[in-house]
C-alpha positions as CSV (number, residue, x, y, z in Angstrom):
1,X,15.2,-19.5,-24.6
2,X,15.0,-22.6,-22.7
3,X,11.7,-24.0,-21.1
4,X,11.7,-22.5,-17.6
5,X,12.1,-18.8,-19.2
6,X,8.9,-19.3,-21.3
7,X,5.9,-17.5,-20.7
8,X,2.4,-18.7,-20.3
9,X,1.4,-18.0,-23.8
10,X,4.2,-19.5,-25.0
11,X,3.9,-22.5,-23.0
12,X,0.2,-23.3,-23.7
13,X,1.2,-22.6,-27.8
14,X,4.1,-25.2,-27.4
15,X,1.5,-27.6,-25.4
16,X,-1.2,-27.2,-28.5
17,X,1.5,-27.9,-31.3
18,X,3.3,-30.5,-29.1
19,X,6.6,-29.1,-29.4
20,X,7.3,-29.7,-25.8
21,X,5.4,-31.3,-23.2
22,X,4.4,-30.0,-19.2
23,X,6.8,-32.6,-18.3
24,X,9.7,-31.4,-20.1
25,X,8.8,-28.1,-18.6
26,X,8.5,-29.2,-15.2
27,X,11.8,-30.8,-15.6
28,X,13.7,-27.6,-16.8
29,X,12.1,-25.6,-13.8
30,X,13.3,-28.1,-11.4
31,X,16.8,-28.4,-13.0
32,X,16.9,-24.4,-12.8
33,X,15.4,-24.3,-9.3
34,X,18.4,-27.0,-7.9
35,X,20.8,-24.5,-9.3
36,X,19.4,-21.4,-7.6
37,X,17.6,-22.9,-4.6
38,X,21.0,-23.2,-2.6
39,X,21.6,-19.7,-2.9
40,X,18.5,-17.9,-2.6
41,X,16.2,-20.1,-0.2
42,X,12.6,-19.1,-2.1
43,X,10.7,-22.4,-1.9
44,X,9.1,-24.2,0.9
45,X,7.7,-28.1,0.2
46,X,9.7,-28.5,-2.9
47,X,8.9,-31.9,-3.8
48,X,10.0,-32.3,-7.3
49,X,8.5,-36.2,-7.6
50,X,4.8,-34.6,-7.1
51,X,5.2,-31.8,-9.2
52,X,6.4,-34.2,-12.0
53,X,3.7,-36.8,-11.1
54,X,0.9,-33.4,-11.6
55,X,3.1,-32.7,-15.0
56,X,2.8,-36.2,-16.2
57,X,-1.1,-36.3,-15.9
58,X,-1.3,-32.6,-17.7
59,X,1.0,-34.3,-20.3
60,X,-1.6,-36.9,-20.7
61,X,-4.7,-34.5,-21.3
62,X,-2.6,-32.5,-23.7
63,X,-1.9,-35.8,-25.5
64,X,-5.7,-36.4,-25.7
65,X,-6.8,-32.8,-26.7
66,X,-8.3,-32.4,-23.1
67,X,-6.5,-30.1,-21.4
68,X,-8.7,-29.2,-17.9
69,X,-8.4,-25.2,-18.0
70,X,-6.6,-22.3,-19.5
71,X,-3.5,-22.9,-17.2
72,X,-3.0,-26.8,-17.7
73,X,0.7,-27.7,-17.2
74,X,1.9,-23.9,-16.5
75,X,4.1,-24.0,-13.1
76,X,3.2,-22.1,-10.4
77,X,4.4,-21.4,-7.1
78,X,2.3,-20.3,-3.7
79,X,3.1,-18.4,-1.0
80,X,3.1,-20.5,2.1
81,X,0.3,-18.4,3.8
82,X,-1.9,-19.2,1.0
83,X,-3.2,-22.8,2.2
84,X,-3.1,-25.7,-0.1
85,X,-4.7,-29.0,1.0
86,X,-2.9,-31.5,3.2
87,X,0.1,-29.0,3.7
88,X,0.9,-26.8,7.0
89,X,0.8,-23.1,6.9
90,X,3.5,-22.2,9.3
91,X,3.2,-18.4,8.6
92,X,7.0,-18.1,8.5
93,X,7.4,-18.6,12.2
94,X,8.4,-21.6,14.4
95,X,5.7,-20.5,16.9
96,X,2.6,-21.9,14.4
97,X,1.7,-25.6,14.8
98,X,2.2,-27.7,11.7
99,X,-1.5,-28.7,11.2
100,X,-2.5,-29.9,7.8
101,X,-4.8,-27.5,5.9
102,X,-8.4,-29.0,5.4
103,X,-8.9,-27.0,2.0
104,X,-6.9,-25.1,-0.7
105,X,-7.7,-21.4,-0.2
106,X,-9.6,-19.7,-3.0
107,X,-6.4,-18.5,-5.2
108,X,-4.7,-21.9,-5.1
109,X,-8.2,-23.6,-5.6
110,X,-8.9,-21.6,-8.9
111,X,-5.1,-22.2,-10.3
112,X,-5.5,-26.1,-9.7
113,X,-8.8,-25.8,-11.2
114,X,-7.3,-24.0,-14.4
115,X,-4.8,-27.0,-14.5
116,X,-1.7,-25.1,-13.1
117,X,0.8,-27.5,-11.3
118,X,2.4,-26.3,-8.0
119,X,6.3,-26.2,-8.1
120,X,6.4,-25.3,-4.2
121,X,5.4,-23.1,-1.6
122,X,7.2,-19.8,-1.3
123,X,8.8,-18.4,1.8
124,X,7.6,-15.5,4.1
125,X,8.9,-14.0,7.3
126,X,7.2,-14.4,10.6
127,X,3.6,-13.7,10.1
128,X,4.4,-11.8,7.2
129,X,5.0,-8.6,9.2
130,X,8.6,-7.6,7.4
131,X,9.2,-6.7,4.2
132,X,12.4,-9.4,3.8
133,X,13.1,-12.7,3.7
134,X,14.2,-13.0,7.4
135,X,12.0,-15.5,9.3
136,X,12.5,-18.1,12.4
137,X,11.1,-21.2,10.2
138,X,12.1,-20.7,6.7
139,X,16.2,-20.3,5.5
140,X,16.8,-16.5,5.0
141,X,15.7,-15.7,1.5
142,X,17.9,-13.7,-0.8
143,X,17.7,-11.5,-4.0
144,X,18.8,-13.1,-7.2
145,X,20.3,-9.9,-8.6
146,X,22.7,-9.8,-5.6
147,X,22.5,-12.3,-2.9
148,X,23.7,-9.7,-0.4
149,X,20.2,-8.0,-0.3
150,X,16.9,-9.1,0.4
151,X,14.0,-9.6,-1.9
152,X,11.9,-7.9,0.1
153,X,8.8,-9.3,1.7
154,X,6.4,-10.6,2.8
155,X,6.2,-12.1,-0.4
156,X,9.9,-12.7,-0.1
157,X,10.1,-16.2,-2.0
158,X,7.9,-15.2,-4.8
159,X,9.7,-12.3,-5.6
160,X,12.9,-14.4,-5.8
161,X,11.4,-16.9,-7.5
162,X,10.0,-14.9,-10.4
163,X,13.0,-13.1,-10.6
164,X,15.3,-16.5,-10.9
165,X,13.1,-18.4,-13.3
166,X,11.3,-20.8,-11.4
167,X,8.6,-20.8,-14.0
168,X,6.5,-17.9,-15.1
169,X,3.5,-17.7,-12.4
170,X,3.9,-17.0,-8.7
171,X,1.4,-15.6,-6.3
172,X,1.6,-13.5,-3.4
173,X,-0.3,-11.5,-0.5
174,X,-0.1,-7.8,0.2
175,X,-1.3,-6.2,3.1
176,X,1.1,-2.8,3.3
177,X,3.5,-3.5,0.0
178,X,4.2,-7.3,0.5
179,X,3.7,-8.0,-3.4
180,X,4.7,-4.8,-4.8
181,X,8.2,-4.3,-2.4
182,X,9.3,-7.6,-3.9
183,X,8.4,-6.8,-7.2
184,X,10.3,-3.3,-6.8
185,X,13.4,-5.0,-5.5
186,X,13.3,-8.1,-7.8
187,X,12.8,-6.4,-11.0
188,X,9.6,-8.5,-11.3
189,X,6.1,-7.2,-12.2
190,X,3.1,-7.5,-9.7
191,X,-0.3,-6.0,-9.3
192,X,-2.1,-5.7,-5.7
193,X,-5.7,-6.1,-7.3
194,X,-8.4,-3.9,-5.8
195,X,-9.7,-5.0,-2.3
196,X,-11.9,-8.2,-3.1
197,X,-11.0,-8.5,-6.6
198,X,-9.4,-11.7,-6.0
199,X,-11.2,-13.9,-3.1
200,X,-9.0,-14.8,-0.3
201,X,-9.5,-16.7,2.8
202,X,-9.3,-15.4,5.6
203,X,-10.0,-12.1,4.5
204,X,-8.6,-9.0,6.3
205,X,-8.7,-5.3,5.9
206,X,-6.4,-4.3,3.1
207,X,-5.2,-8.0,2.5
208,X,-5.3,-8.8,-1.2
209,X,-3.8,-11.9,-3.0
210,X,-2.1,-11.3,-6.5
211,X,0.3,-12.5,-9.6
212,X,4.2,-12.1,-9.4
213,X,5.5,-12.3,-12.8
214,X,8.1,-11.5,-15.5
215,X,5.6,-9.6,-17.6
216,X,2.4,-7.8,-17.6
217,X,1.0,-10.6,-20.1
218,X,1.2,-13.6,-18.1
219,X,-0.1,-11.6,-14.6
220,X,-3.2,-10.5,-16.7
221,X,-3.8,-14.1,-17.8
222,X,-3.1,-15.1,-13.9
223,X,-6.1,-12.4,-12.9
224,X,-8.5,-14.2,-15.4
225,X,-8.2,-17.2,-13.2
226,X,-7.7,-15.5,-9.9
227,X,-10.6,-13.3,-9.8
228,X,-13.5,-16.1,-10.1
229,X,-15.7,-16.0,-7.3
230,X,-15.4,-17.9,-4.0
231,X,-18.1,-17.7,-1.4
232,X,-15.6,-17.9,1.3
233,X,-14.5,-14.3,1.2
234,X,-17.1,-12.0,2.7
235,X,-15.1,-9.0,1.3
236,X,-14.8,-10.1,-2.2
237,X,-16.4,-8.1,-5.1
238,X,-19.3,-9.6,-7.1
239,X,-17.7,-11.0,-10.1
240,X,-17.3,-9.2,-13.3
241,X,-16.2,-10.6,-16.6
242,X,-13.9,-8.0,-17.7
243,X,-11.7,-8.1,-20.1
244,X,-8.5,-9.1,-18.8
245,X,-7.1,-10.3,-22.2
246,X,-7.3,-6.8,-23.6
247,X,-4.6,-5.7,-21.2
248,X,-2.3,-4.7,-24.2
249,X,-3.8,-1.7,-25.8
250,X,-0.5,-0.5,-26.9
251,X,1.4,2.9,-25.9
252,X,-1.3,5.0,-27.3
253,X,-3.7,4.4,-24.4
254,X,-1.8,6.9,-22.6
255,X,-2.6,9.9,-25.0
256,X,-4.6,12.4,-22.9
257,X,-4.6,10.6,-19.5
258,X,-4.3,12.5,-16.5
259,X,-1.4,11.2,-14.5
260,X,-0.2,12.4,-10.8
261,X,3.4,12.1,-10.1
262,X,4.3,11.3,-6.7
263,X,8.1,11.8,-5.3
264,X,7.4,12.3,-1.7
265,X,5.6,9.9,0.6
266,X,5.0,12.8,3.3
267,X,6.2,10.2,5.9
268,X,9.1,7.3,6.2
269,X,12.5,7.5,4.4
270,X,13.2,10.1,2.0
271,X,13.6,8.8,-1.5
272,X,16.9,7.6,-2.3
273,X,18.3,9.9,-5.2
274,X,19.0,7.2,-7.7
275,X,15.1,5.8,-7.2
276,X,14.1,9.5,-7.8
277,X,15.8,10.1,-11.1
278,X,14.6,6.8,-12.4
279,X,10.8,7.4,-11.7
280,X,11.6,10.9,-13.1
281,X,12.6,9.6,-16.1
282,X,9.7,7.0,-16.4
283,X,7.4,10.3,-15.9
284,X,9.2,12.0,-19.0
285,X,8.5,8.4,-21.1
286,X,4.5,9.0,-20.0
287,X,4.8,12.3,-21.2
288,X,6.6,12.0,-24.4
289,X,3.5,9.4,-25.0
290,X,1.1,11.9,-24.7
291,X,-0.1,11.9,-20.9
292,X,-0.5,15.0,-19.0
293,X,1.7,14.5,-16.3
294,X,1.4,16.7,-13.2
295,X,3.4,16.7,-9.6
296,X,1.2,15.6,-6.9
297,X,1.6,17.2,-3.1
298,X,2.2,14.3,-0.4
299,X,-1.0,13.1,1.3
300,X,0.1,10.7,3.8
301,X,1.2,11.7,7.1
302,X,3.8,10.6,10.0
303,X,0.5,10.1,12.0
304,X,-1.2,8.1,9.5
305,X,2.1,5.8,9.1
306,X,2.4,5.6,12.6
307,X,-1.2,4.9,13.7
308,X,-1.5,2.1,11.4
309,X,1.9,0.9,12.7
310,X,0.7,0.9,16.4
311,X,-2.6,-0.8,15.4
312,X,-0.7,-3.6,13.7
313,X,1.8,-3.7,16.6
314,X,-1.3,-4.0,19.5
315,X,-2.6,-6.9,17.1
316,X,0.4,-8.8,17.3
317,X,1.0,-8.2,21.1
318,X,-2.4,-9.5,21.5
319,X,-2.1,-12.7,19.1
320,X,1.8,-13.2,20.9
321,X,0.8,-13.0,24.2
322,X,-2.1,-15.9,23.6
323,X,0.9,-18.0,22.8
324,X,2.3,-20.8,25.1
325,X,5.8,-19.4,26.6
326,X,7.9,-21.6,24.8
327,X,5.9,-20.8,21.5
328,X,6.7,-17.0,21.7
329,X,10.1,-17.3,22.7
330,X,10.4,-19.0,19.3
331,X,9.4,-15.8,17.3
332,X,12.0,-13.1,16.0
333,X,13.4,-11.2,18.7
334,X,12.7,-8.0,16.4
335,X,8.7,-9.1,15.9
336,X,8.6,-9.6,19.7
337,X,10.2,-6.3,20.5
338,X,7.8,-4.6,17.9
339,X,4.8,-6.2,19.4
340,X,5.4,-5.6,23.1
341,X,6.0,-2.3,22.4
342,X,2.3,-1.6,22.1
343,X,1.6,-3.4,25.9
344,X,1.1,0.0,27.4
345,X,-1.5,1.6,24.9
346,X,-4.3,3.1,26.4
347,X,-8.0,2.6,24.8
348,X,-7.8,6.4,23.5
349,X,-4.5,5.8,22.1
350,X,-5.8,2.6,20.5
351,X,-8.9,4.0,19.1
352,X,-6.7,7.2,17.5
353,X,-4.0,4.4,16.2
354,X,-6.8,2.2,14.4
355,X,-8.7,5.2,13.4
356,X,-5.6,6.2,11.0
357,X,-6.8,3.2,8.8
358,X,-9.9,5.3,7.7
359,X,-7.8,8.6,7.8
360,X,-5.4,6.8,5.2
361,X,-8.3,5.6,3.1
362,X,-9.9,9.1,2.9
363,X,-7.0,11.1,2.0
364,X,-5.8,8.4,-0.9
365,X,-9.2,9.0,-2.2
366,X,-9.1,12.4,-2.1
367,X,-5.5,12.9,-3.6
368,X,-6.2,10.5,-6.5
369,X,-9.7,11.9,-7.5
370,X,-8.4,14.4,-9.7
371,X,-5.9,12.0,-11.7
372,X,-6.6,8.9,-14.1
373,X,-3.7,7.2,-12.5
374,X,-0.9,8.0,-10.2
375,X,3.0,6.8,-10.5
376,X,5.4,6.9,-7.5
377,X,8.4,5.1,-6.5
378,X,7.2,1.4,-5.4
379,X,10.1,2.0,-2.5
380,X,12.1,5.2,-1.7
381,X,15.0,2.7,-1.5
382,X,16.6,0.2,-3.3
383,X,16.9,-3.7,-1.8
384,X,18.4,-3.4,1.6
385,X,20.9,-6.3,3.3
386,X,19.7,-9.5,3.1
387,X,19.9,-10.1,6.8
388,X,18.0,-6.9,7.9
389,X,14.4,-7.3,9.1
390,X,13.8,-4.0,7.6
391,X,15.7,-0.8,5.9
392,X,15.8,1.1,9.3
393,X,16.5,-2.0,11.4
394,X,14.7,-0.9,14.3
395,X,11.6,-2.1,15.7
396,X,10.3,1.1,16.6
397,X,10.4,2.7,13.2
398,X,9.5,-0.5,11.1
399,X,7.8,0.5,8.1
400,X,9.1,3.9,7.3
401,X,9.6,2.2,3.8
402,X,5.6,1.5,3.0
403,X,4.5,5.2,2.7
404,X,4.0,4.9,-1.1
405,X,2.4,1.3,-1.1
406,X,0.1,0.9,1.8
407,X,-2.1,4.2,1.0
408,X,-3.6,1.6,-1.5
409,X,-4.3,-1.1,0.4
410,X,-6.8,1.3,2.9
411,X,-8.4,2.8,0.0
412,X,-8.6,-0.4,-1.7
413,X,-7.3,0.8,-5.2
414,X,-5.2,-1.4,-7.6
415,X,-1.4,-0.8,-7.8
416,X,1.1,-2.3,-9.5
417,X,4.8,-2.4,-9.6
418,X,7.3,-2.6,-12.6
419,X,10.8,-2.4,-13.2
420,X,12.2,1.4,-14.2
421,X,15.5,1.3,-13.8
422,X,18.8,0.0,-11.8
423,X,20.9,1.5,-9.8
424,X,24.5,2.1,-10.8
425,X,25.3,-1.2,-8.7
426,X,22.7,-2.9,-10.8
427,X,19.8,-3.3,-8.4
428,X,16.4,-2.8,-10.1
429,X,14.1,-0.1,-8.9
430,X,10.4,-0.2,-9.0
431,X,7.7,2.3,-10.7
432,X,4.5,2.1,-8.6
433,X,1.5,2.6,-10.9
434,X,-1.9,3.0,-9.1
435,X,-5.5,3.2,-10.5
436,X,-8.9,3.9,-9.4
437,X,-10.8,1.6,-7.2
438,X,-12.1,-1.1,-9.4
439,X,-9.7,-0.1,-12.4
440,X,-7.3,-3.3,-12.3
441,X,-7.7,-3.8,-16.0
442,X,-6.8,0.1,-16.3
443,X,-3.6,-0.6,-14.2
444,X,-2.8,-3.8,-16.4
445,X,-3.2,-1.5,-19.5
446,X,-1.2,1.3,-18.1
447,X,1.8,-1.0,-16.8
448,X,2.0,-2.7,-20.5
449,X,2.3,0.2,-22.1
450,X,5.0,1.4,-19.8
451,X,6.3,-2.0,-20.7
452,X,6.6,-1.3,-24.3
453,X,8.2,2.3,-23.7
454,X,10.9,1.6,-21.1
455,X,14.6,0.9,-22.3
456,X,15.4,-2.8,-22.9
457,X,15.8,-4.7,-19.5
458,X,19.0,-6.5,-18.4
459,X,19.3,-10.0,-18.9
460,X,17.8,-11.8,-15.4
461,X,19.9,-13.3,-13.3
462,X,21.8,-16.6,-13.4
463,X,22.8,-18.9,-10.5
464,X,26.2,-18.7,-9.6
465,X,28.9,-21.1,-10.7
466,X,29.5,-23.7,-8.6
């Protein structure tokens, strides 16, 4: 293995034994990015000299035997909507003023306190409102497995960077699937934590920050850092000393667990046959390991999905209407059409739309109550064309692919995506594993069990030859 491919535990062990240094690791990561980045365009604010300077400081600490934290010298990328002090936060759109952030947002602050070295920020679509890498500000992000396909979104660059090997740790955000969808389409692992488990600023209903990694082990170690408290998040959970290092309990942890198998979201796009076959095969692995797998009836409805969609449209319409005309005109036309479609909503219609967030929460909790965990496709379809803003390419039906992911944002339940197979054309297929509210560690443990059970994974993609 090359240094840029090492997981966190391997890196820390190597630093401790002085087999290699943070500077050597960062140079390996940067060299690998140089080969990949012209093709996938995952990065924002890629500043090699600054990253190398931070790596040199880490190298000095390790030489003195004084690492500053459990991630000292470990490369990390950070989604650009997670503020880092002194850097602008464009939110993926040309409509945003490039004002430098005055402070590190909580997830970035925790990573830096632990000694992680920022390689770069990663790209996202306009306002994070697309499940693709299409942006009016950033270059089009692409999927390393197939450059004609999207990495997903809105954590587009993070998903692409993790699959391409831009170091071991990446962090994104998720309000309807923005961590899990890129994870599923890029073949990586991601955890959307319980709401408030990872403090974030600004907080918002359903919004979570979480790890994007190649392995469950790296995500668990990242959660140990990200879950530390921060008073700026008024929606954060009381801090708990969870045993994140107990994420690996082997496959035996599955024995006797009651697992719901959800193959119909109840709304949106039909599940692709290859996706369904891969998820059904995963369910059989759970059964062979001793889990009790039972089919679930769909609990989402078109009214729930449409209501949340219309509420988000109205919010965006109000936000865009407040922009100066030139700024508003710079937003992606697809986003403008989507937002403006809510201009005529009446007060009662807006109330009914907003009420679907709570209706979704109630339905999700009720449906999941009989089970310890629920498995499903992450997305009903594999990765789609990179140039499209959504699988439907229709601003009036833009969220038809989030029926499996969005319920757990509203119910505040933890949910992960882990690769469970590949299409005939070689695209990854994501399996979603959702747990009961607050059982983030349980989701990691079940994800690790599946990681042990699943078939050997294909080699990670390599950059095209010049």
